[in-house]
N, C-alpha and C positions, 0 to 999 in steps of 0.2 A: 419383235424387238431386235434392234442391230446389235452387233457385238459391242459397239461403243456404248450403246445404252446400258448394256449389262455390265460393262466395266465401271461405269459411273455408279450403277447401283452397288456393286461390290465394294467400292470405296466408302460406302456407309459404314463398313465394319472394320476400322483400322486395327482393332485389338484381336482379330481373329488369328488363331494359331493355324498358319497355312500348311495344308498338306501338299506337298510339292509332287510333281510328276517327273520323274527321272527316266529318260529313254536310253535304252542300251540295244545295239544291233547285235544279233547272233546269227551265225551261219548254221543252218539246219542241215540235215543229211541231204546228200545229192538228190536222193528221190523227191524231197520236198521243193527242191529247185531253187533255193535263193535265201535272202535275208529275212529274218524275223525280228520285229521290233518288240521289245519287252519294256513295258511301262511299269515302274515300281513306285507306289504310292508311299511316301515317307514324310513325316513331319520333322524329322531330324532329332526327336526325343527318344528317351528309353521307353521300354515296355509299360511302364506305369502311366504314360501319356498317350492314350489311343489316338490313332489317326481319325479324323472326322472330316465332314464335307460342309464347309461353309461357302459363302459366295465367292470368295477370293480363290478358294481352292478349286471351285467348279470352273471359274473362268479360265484358270490357268490349265486345268485338265482339258477343257474345250479347246483352248488354242493348241495344245499338244495333238489332240485328236485330228484337229483340222490340218495340222502339218502332216500327220501320217496318212490322212486320206489322200492328200495331194501326192505324196510319195507312192502310195498304192496306185493312184492313176497314172504315174509315170513308169510303173512297173519295177519300182526300186524294192518293194518288199512283197512277201507272199502271205504274210499274216501278222497279226498284233495280239500280244498277250498283256494282261493286266495282273500284277500281283502286289503284295504289300510287304512292309517291313516285318520282322519277326513278331509272331503272334497275332497279327492283324492283316486282313484285307482292307476293310474299313469299318469303323465302329458306328457307322451312321452319320446323320446330320449333326451339325454343330448346334446343340440345343441353345447354348448361349447366344448364338447370332439369331436363331429362329425366335427366341423369346424376346428379343429387342425389337422385332417387327411390330410397330403399333399401329400402322396403317394397313387396311386390308389389301390395298393395291401392291404394297411391298411384299406381302405374303404371297400374292398371286404372281409377282415377278420372280420371287425366290422359287416357287414351284415351276414356273416357266422355264427359268434358267437351267433347272436340273433336266427337264425334258429335252431342251436344246442341246445340252452336252451329251446326254444318253443317246439322243437320236444320231448324233454323229458317230458314236461308238457302234450303234446297231447297222450303220450304213457306210462303212469304210471302204467298201469295194473289194475287200479281202476278208477271209475268216478272221473272226476275232475270239480270243480265248481268256477265260477268267481262270486263274490259278489260285484257288481259294486256300491260302496257307494258314489262315487263322480266323479270328472273329470276323463275321461278316453280318452286320445288323442293319435293318432299315435300308437306306440308300446304299450301304455298303453291299448288301445282297443284291440289290436292284442293279448295281454295276455289273455284277455276274450274271443276272437274269438277261440283261440287254446284250451280253456277249453271245456269239453264235455257239460256243461250246464251253463246258466247265469241267475242271478238275478240282477235287477237294482232298485235304489231308485228313488222315485218320486222326491226326492230333488236333484239328479244328474243333474248338468246343462250345461256340457260341454262334449258330447261324440262326436267323430269325428275321421276320417282318413284324416288329413289336408295335407298330403305330396305333393299333386299337387300344393298347395299354397306355401309350404316351398321350393319346387324345387327337390323333390325326389319321390319315388313311396312307397306305403305301402309294404314295403320289408320283413317283417317278417310274411307273410302268409295271411295278410288281403286281398291282391288283388285276392288271390285264393279262400279263404273260403267264403268271404262276398256275391259274386254273387250267389254262390250255397245255401247259407243260406236264403237270403231275395229276390232273383231274380235279374236278371241283370240290369233291369230298375232302381230298388232301389239302387243298388250297384253304378251305374253311378251317381246317385243323391248324394250319401254320398261321393264318392271319387273324383268327379269332379265338380258337379254343386255347392255343399255347399262350397267346399274350394275356388272356383272362384267367389263366391258371397260374398265378404268380409269375407271369412273364417267362414262361418256359422256353427254352431254346432247343435247337437241335445239334447233335454232334456231327462230325463230318460223315461217319458211316451211316447215321440216320438220314442225312441229306441225300446221300448216294442212293440208299434204299428207296427213297421217295421219288427219285428221278430228278432231283434238283441239279444234281451234278451227273456228268456222264463217265467219270472215271474217278477211282479211289486210289491213293498212293499213300505210303509211309511217310512220316516226316523227315527222316534222316536224309533222304534224297529226293524230296518231294518236287522240287523245282526242276531238277534233272530229268526225272520221270515224266513230269508234265510236258516239258519241251520236247522230249522224245515221243511222246504220245502225240502231241500237237503236229509234229513232223509226219507221223504216220496218217493222220487225219487229212492234212493237206495233200499228201501224196495219193490218197485214196486207198491205202493199205488198210486202214481202220475206218468203219462206218459205224458211228454211235447209234445204239438202239435207245428208243425212248418208249418203253412199253405202257407207260402211263399217260401219255400224251393224248389229247382228245381233239376232235373237230367240233367246235361249238355250234356249227350250223346243222349237224345231224340231229334228227328227232330224238334218238336215244341219249345224246349229250345234253340236248336241251331239257329233257325231263330230269336227268341226273343234276343238272345245273340248278333247276328250280328246287329240287328236293334238298340239295346241299345248303342253298341259301335259306330255305325254311328251317332246316336243322340248326343253322347258325343263329337264326333269329331266336329260336327257342332256348338255345344255349345262352345267349345274352340276357334274355329275360330271367332265366333261372339263376344266373351268376350275379348279375348286377341290377336287375329289376328295370333295365333300360334307363338307369340314372344318369348315364353319360352318353352324349351324341355320337362319339366316334365310331364305336363298333357297328351301330346301325348303319352309319355312312359307309363304312367299308363294304357292307352288304349290299347297300343301295348301288354303289359304283359297280360292284361285281355283277349284280343282277342286270343293270343296264348295258354293261359293256359286252355281254354275250353276242349281241347283234351289231356292235360298233366296230369300226375300224380302229387301229391303235391310236391314230391321230385324234379321233373323235373322243376316245377314252381319255387321252392325255388332257384334252380341253376340259373334260368333266372333272378330271383329278385336280387340275389347277384351281378350278372354282371351288371345289369342295375343300381343298387344303386352305384357301384363302379364308373361307367361312370359319373353318375349325380353329385356325390360328387366332381368331378373335374371340374364342370362348373362354370363359372362366375356367372350364374343366381342363383345357390345354394348359393354360398358364398355371393353374394349380398342380397339374402333374409335373410340370417342368420345375416348379418350386420344391414339390415333394422329392422328385427323383434327383434333380441336379443340385439344389441348394442343400437339401437334407441328407439324402441317402449317399450322394456322390461326394459331398464336400464336409458337411458338419459332422456326419458319422466317422470321418477319417481324422477329424481334429476335435475330439470330445472336450466340451466346454468344461472347465474346472480340472481336468486330468493333471496330476503332477508331472514333472519331468520325467520321461521315460528312463533316463540315466540312472534313476534312483531304484529302478526294479532290480529284483533279485532273481538269479536263475532258479528254475524249478526242475529237478530231476527225478523226483518221485511224488506220486500223488496218493492221498488216502481218501477213500469215500466211506463214510459210516452209514451203513444200511446197505441191503442187498435186494431191495424191491425194484419195481419197475423204473422209477425215477433214477434211483442209484445205478441201475444197469445202464440206462442211457448215458448217464454221466461218465461212466467207466469207459464205455465204448467210444465216446467222443474224445476223451482225454488220450486214451490209447492211440486212437487213429490220427489225431491231429498233432499231438504233442510227441508221440512216439516215446513215452517215458513209462516205467513200471506204474501200474496202478493196482492197489490192494482194496478189496471190499471186505467190510466186517459186518457181522450181525450176530444176534444173540444165540443161534445154534448152527450146527454144521448144515443141517437141512436147508435152512434159508441161504446160507453162504453158497452152498453148492448150486442151488437154484439160480442165484443172481450170476454166478459166473457161467452156468450153462446158457442162461439168457444172452450173455454177451458173445459166446461162442456160436450160438444159433444165428445171431444177427450177423456175425462175420461171415458165416456160410452162406446166408442170403445174398450178402454183397458180392461174395465170390461167385455165386450162380448167375447173378445179373451182370457180371464182368466189371463191377465196380472196383473190385480189388484183384490183384494178381495173386497167384497161389503163394509166392514168397511173401508178399504183404499181408495175406490172411494169416499165414503161419507166425509171423512176427507179432501181428495184433493179438492173436490168441495167447501167445506166450507172455505178453506184457501184462495181461490181466489175471490175477490170482485173488484167492480168498482167505480169510482167517477168521476164527472165532475171538481172537485176542486182539485188542487194540494196541498191544505191543508191537504189532507189525508196522505201526506208524512211527515208531521211534526215530527212524532216519528219514522221514518224509519232509518235504519242503512246504507242502500245502495239503491241508486236509479239509474237506467239505462234508458237512452232515447232510443227509436226505432222509431224515426220520420223520415220525408223526408230527404234524403241525400243532404242537402243544409246547407252550414256553417252558414248563417245568421239565419236560422230556429233553428239550434241547439244551437247557442250562446244565442238566445232569451229564449229558454228552460232552459239553465243553469242559466241564469240571474234571471229567475222567481223562479227556484228551490232554489237558495242560499238565497233568502229573506225569505223562509219558513223552510228549513230543519235544523236541529241542526249543530253546528259548526264541530262536528265529523263525520257527515254523509258523506260517500263516494259517489261521483258522478261518473258515468261511461257512456261511449259512445259506441254504438255498430257500429259505423261508420266503413265502409269496406275500405275508401280511404281518408278521410278528415283529416286535420291537427288537432290532439289533442291539440297542443300547441296554435293554433289559437283559438280553443274553449275556452281554459282556460284564453286567454290573459286579459280579461276584469273582471275576477272573483276576489273577495276579497281573496279568498283562493284557488288559482290555484294548490296548492300541493295536494289537495284532488281529482283531476280529473285524471281518468285512462281510457285508451282504453281497452274495453272488447269485442273483436270481435268474434262473433259466426258465424258458417257457416250454411248454409241451405241444408237440414232440420236439424234444432237444435237438435232434439231428437237422430239423427242418427250420425252426423259428430262429431268426438271426439276432434277436434282441438279448442282451444281458443287463438287467438292471444292477448297477454296481453301487452298493449302499455304504455310504460313509456314516458311521456313528460319531458322536462327538469327540471321541478319543482316538479314533482309527488314525494311524499315522500314514504320512506321504509315502513312505517306502512300501507299505502294504497296499496302499491304493495304486501306486504305479506298477506294482507287480500284477495286481488284479486286471489293470487295463492291458498290460502286455499279454497276459494269459488269454484275455478276451480276443486280442488281435491274433494270437497264434492259434486260437480255436476257430477262426474265421467268424467271430461274432462281432456285433457292434455294441460296445459298452457305452452306456449312458450314466453319467454320475447323478445319483439320487439321494437326497437327504433322508435320513431315517425318520419316516413318517408312516402312520398305519397304511398297509397295502401299496405304499410307494406311488407308482404312477399308473400303469395299465390296469391293475385290478381295482384300484380306487375308482378310476373313471368307468370301467365296465360295470362294476357293482352300483355305481350311482345310476347308470343307464338302466340296468336290469331292475334296480329298485323301483324306479319310476313306472316301468311297465308293469311289474308284478303288482305294485300298489294300485294302478289303474284297474287291473284284473280283479283284485280283492274288493274294489270299490264297486263293481258291478259291470265293467266293460267286458263285452264278450271276448273270449280267449282269442278267437281269430282276428278280430279288430286290434286288440292289444298287441298281439304277436307280430301282426303285419303292419302296424302303424309307422315303423321306421323304414319300411321298404324304399321310400323315395331317397334315402341316404345311399342305397346300394350296397349295404353291409354284406359281408361274406355269408352271414347265417343270421336267422331271427333270434331274438332274445331267448325264447323258450327252447330253441334247438341248442344254442350255446349252454344254457343251464344243463341240459340233459348230457352234453358232451363233457362239461366240467364234472358233472355229478351233483345231483341236488344236495346231498349232505355236505359236500365240500363247499359248494356256493353259499349255503345257508350258514355254515360255520364262518366263513369269511364275513359275510353280511352282518352276523352278529357281533363280531368284533369291531367292525366299523360303526355299528350302531352304538356299542359301548363308548367308542372313541369320539364320535361326532353327533350322536343323538338322532333326532328324527329325520335328518337329511337321508339317512340309510335305514328305511323301515324294514322290520323283519316280517316277511309274509307269513300269515297264519296258514293260507292254503298251501303254501310249499312245505310247511312243517307237516301238515296233515298227510301230503304225499309221502314225505320221508318216513313218518310214523308208520305208515302202512306198506312200506316197501315198494312204493311205485317210483320208477326211475325216470319216467318222461311223461309229459302231459298228453303228447300226441301219439296216435296209433295209426299205422298204415292200413288203408282199407283194401289194398290189393289192386286198386284200379287207378293208382297214381294220386289219390286224394288222401287226406289225413283228417281224422276227427278225434275227439275226446271219447273213450269208451264210457259206457253208462256207469260201470263200476267205479271208474275215477271220478266222474261227475258227482256221484253220490257221496263222495267224501268232502267235496268242496262246498263252501259257503261264499256267496257273493253279496256285497252291499247293494244299495239302490241308488247309486249315483254314477252311472255309466257316462263314459266319455266317447266322443267321436275319434276316428283315427287322426284327423288333423289336431285335435286338442291333445292327444297323447304324444304326438310328434312334437308339438310346441312346448309342452311341459317338459319334455325330455331335453330339448334343446336348451331350455332355459336352465334346467337342473345342471346340464353339463357346463354352460357357461359359468354359473355360479361356482361349481366345484373347482374348475380349472382356474378361476380368478382367486380362489381361496389358496389353491395350491401354489400359484405364483406368488401371492402375498407372503406365504409361509416359507418361501425359498426352497421347495421341495426340488426344483431343478433350476437352472440358470435362466431359462427364458422359455416362451411359448413354442419355440422352434424344437426344443427338446421334448416337450408334450407331444408334438406332432410326429417326431422321429419314434418316440416310444410307441405310439398308437399305430403307426405304419408297420413297424417291424415286429411288434409284439402282440398286436391284436388284428392285423390283416386290414387295418382301416384303409379304404380305397384311396389309391394314388390321386384319382381325378377329383377327390374332395380337397386335395392339398394337405391332407391332415385333418386334425379335428379342429384347430383354432381358426383356420381360414373359412371352413365351412360355417362355424358359428357367427364369424364376422359377416358373411354373406347373407345369412339367414336373419341377421338383425338380433340375434340372441345376446351376442356380446354387449351391445349398447342398451338393449332392454333391461339386462340384468346388472351390468357393471358400469354402464354409462360411457363406455369406450370400446373400441376394437382391440383385439389382441396384438394384431400385426399392422404395420403402416398400410395405408391405401395402395393397392396396386402390386403388393408383394406376392400374392397368389391369385391375383384377378386382373382382368383388363383394366387399366387406368381410366378412371370416369373423368369427364369434363368437370372442371371446378364450377 
């Protein structure tokens, strides 16, 4: 395609926020012998608006690079560098633009446009340098990979090729260059294992250690150090070493390449049961391009990207990631005006067990305010505080905290056997046993001690916040503040509003969630709220099928086509059978037979059995004979397809009821809760678009949850 054709294509996206390419000439040291052209990528917005690569951005960058290539040919410059605005090199492709590409040919043109621009960067006629000053994701990291040399800042905190997570392949050269640069095993880690492990990214030092960057410098003078280093490379004073680089044509590398691809395929199967096409396509392209030229690989990448952009999985991921996690999560539906929020300068935690310790650590680390733990005796209190201090020590050992920060965090967390320690607290949360009477007693005791404007919160996972507040003198100050385990990792906070919870309390809760770096979702006070209600309905269908006579392996693996992070019986074991059964019983009491209580599960609990499965030592699992002898099954077995369909229909029914009850503002909040609180796969788009695509929404409710095309490819009328 000609430059004019690409320009016409780019004009299809007038709403794109263009990242501009600004060129500055810099005189290097005399030894480097001339002028160095530095290109800074900047969209003109502050650090909350990342720089991205849309069609118009690429056209402008391509034009700038063509001009620099001409200058290089005339001998006017000796090198070219690319860097970004503060905190970013580039945060990847503009997903809003990519999402709007409805025709396959437009997707192919977008991919080809990137290759055309990046090929110019790779063939300037002078050395090119990428100075990775901040986040470099997807196409942003590929900008760096297409450069001849790379430096990275120790402060750069998000380097990745996350395309397998998004539903694409690293289609602008990354899938070709990376395994040659850092070895096939490391490339599979970056392109497959990290994206499918909660979209993990690399820090600057990690990228340097892997060999993605040639030099590592501190943030304070990163650009100056990078330019000085570039001058030494150009003059020949420094010759970068690449110990992880491989020659794909050698027999040894060919064998390593095949093994790495095979390991990647096994990882994908174990992680998502091959329920989404993109990860396998990444490995297909990597496997094929070992014997290809870069141009041949580029052609394959373009065709693969064009195909993947048309899949429901890609569009679902964009809906989940862009519309929900990036947008709706930052503007919670129903949250009061943040100006109503009160300052929180001291926090109390009732209880000193594992959950309480996790909460105390989170509050101290993120809010940097005093936190007091209480419990019924000194031994429990000491154990809770010791847990927090031990976790701080682990963070220090892993260099996640400085020594000063570790000392400050330890000092902020104290303990007491008296709730009088909460007298001057602004916010007190209980993390005691999940029994309504126990929690009501705790709040009655607290109300006699704390100030009238102190907010009281419950971390209950299923009990009624309204019932807890019923006997309080000030029920308006009680709010549900439900964290998910492990607290440090799971990003969701279900913020539960009881009928009398006032806006000031609610606004403070949302501001706290934000300060804790959690996503708060407003939830009506209803049994089990959102995530646990849906998960328990799901697990109830699977355990019911098992009780009815479906073999355990069939029942437990029936949902594998969803690509869920773990099977239902594995989740039950992780949650704890008694805990899961207790919540199921409360839901059965609230909703009746939609939430059946498993007789087999109760038998396991009564006999102290913690999990159905046992490892056989050879990578397989089975049910021990001793466990089987405890169980009784009916005579109505189901097939895996039948279990899957009944579970889909049950979920569609439950979500339909939740929306009619006003548990959340809309289906988008259901999806956001399941993604952030239950690890629901992004490629499903959340739970409601999945049920829409499977036909369950219409089978059960007579209509879809979301408008057609929201998280799927628009279908012809």
